[in-house]
C-alpha positions in Angstrom: 25.3 -33.5 43.8 22.2 -34.8 44.1 20.1 -36.3 41.5 17.2 -33.0 41.4 20.1 -30.6 41.8 21.6 -32.0 38.5 18.0 -32.2 36.8 17.1 -28.1 37.9 20.7 -27.1 36.5 19.9 -29.2 33.3 16.6 -28.1 33.0 18.1 -24.2 33.5 20.7 -25.0 31.4 18.1 -26.1 28.6 15.8 -23.1 29.5 19.2 -20.5 29.0 20.0 -22.2 26.1 16.1 -21.9 24.2 16.0 -18.6 25.4 19.4 -17.6 23.7 18.3 -19.2 20.5 15.0 -17.2 20.7 16.7 -14.1 21.3 19.1 -14.6 18.1 16.6 -15.4 15.8 14.6 -12.6 16.7 17.3 -9.9 16.9 19.6 -11.2 13.7 17.3 -12.9 11.5 13.6 -11.6 11.9 14.0 -7.9 12.0 16.4 -7.3 8.7 15.0 -6.6 5.7 15.4 -8.6 2.5 17.3 -7.0 0.2 17.5 -8.0 -3.7 19.0 -6.1 -7.3 15.7 -6.3 -9.7 15.6 -4.9 -13.1 14.4 -1.6 -13.3 13.1 0.1 -16.6 16.4 2.0 -17.0 19.1 0.1 -14.8 19.0 -2.1 -12.2 17.5 -1.1 -8.6 18.1 -2.6 -5.1 14.9 -3.3 -3.6 14.0 -3.2 0.1 11.0 -5.5 1.1 10.8 -5.1 5.4 9.0 -9.2 6.1 8.8 -7.6 10.1 5.5 -6.5 12.0 7.5 -3.7 13.2 9.8 -0.8 11.0 13.3 -0.7 10.5 15.3 2.5 9.9 18.4 2.3 7.2 20.4 5.0 8.4 22.9 4.8 5.2 23.6 2.8 2.0 27.3 2.3 0.6 28.9 1.2 -2.2 32.0 0.3 -3.6 33.4 1.0 -5.9 33.5 4.5 -6.0 31.8 5.0 -9.0 29.0 3.1 -8.0 26.2 5.1 -6.5 22.7 4.6 -4.7 20.4 6.8 -5.8 17.9 7.9 -3.3 14.9 8.0 -6.4 15.2 8.3 -10.1 15.0 12.3 -10.2 17.6 14.1 -11.2 17.7 15.7 -7.7 18.3 12.1 -6.3 21.2 10.6 -9.1 22.6 14.0 -8.5 22.7 13.6 -4.8 24.1 9.9 -5.4 26.5 11.2 -7.2 28.5 13.6 -4.7 28.1 10.6 -2.4 25.4 12.3 -0.5 23.9 9.7 2.5 20.2 9.5 3.1 18.0 7.9 5.8 15.0 6.0 5.2 12.4 4.5 7.5 11.3 1.1 5.7 7.3 0.7 7.1 6.0 -2.8 8.0 5.3 -5.0 5.2 7.2 -2.1 3.0 8.5 -2.7 -0.6 11.1 0.2 -1.1 13.1 0.7 -4.5 16.7 2.6 -5.2 18.5 3.1 -8.2 22.0 2.3 -8.9 23.8 4.6 -10.9 27.1 4.1 -12.6 29.4 6.1 -14.6 29.2 3.5 -17.2 25.5 3.4 -17.6 26.0 0.5 -20.1 27.8 -2.1 -18.0 24.2 -2.3 -16.5 22.8 -3.4 -19.5 22.6 -7.0 -20.8 22.0 -6.0 -24.2 25.0 -3.8 -25.0 27.8 -5.2 -22.7 28.8 -9.0 -21.5 31.1 -7.2 -19.3 31.9 -8.6 -15.4 30.6 -5.8 -12.8 31.9 -6.1 -9.8 30.6 -4.5 -6.4 29.3 -4.3 -2.9 27.0 -2.5 -1.3 26.4 -2.6 2.0 23.3 -1.6 4.2 23.4 0.3 8.1 
């Protein structure tokens, strides 16, 4: 192989690597919401912040164990729907912040003034 061919192959490999890094960054990191757990007036909320310029669709929010629920809102209907494990979808508009109440069968576990117990749970979003 000549020096020109090696140079062309090297530049092509660098372009391919740069394109791959750009695509992975754009797909994996830039279009994901920032998810945090924040205190609210009654318990804790699961907060979603969309920092991208595109809308994001949250297809479902699941939790484990089964006695931890994520409610669509803090109305009695929203909490009752979460108690029967009703799944909901939501669209997060650009720069929008949405809060969803975290509901537990034993609500005192979320209140640091009433309980010092640790409550491990997992929340995953599709």
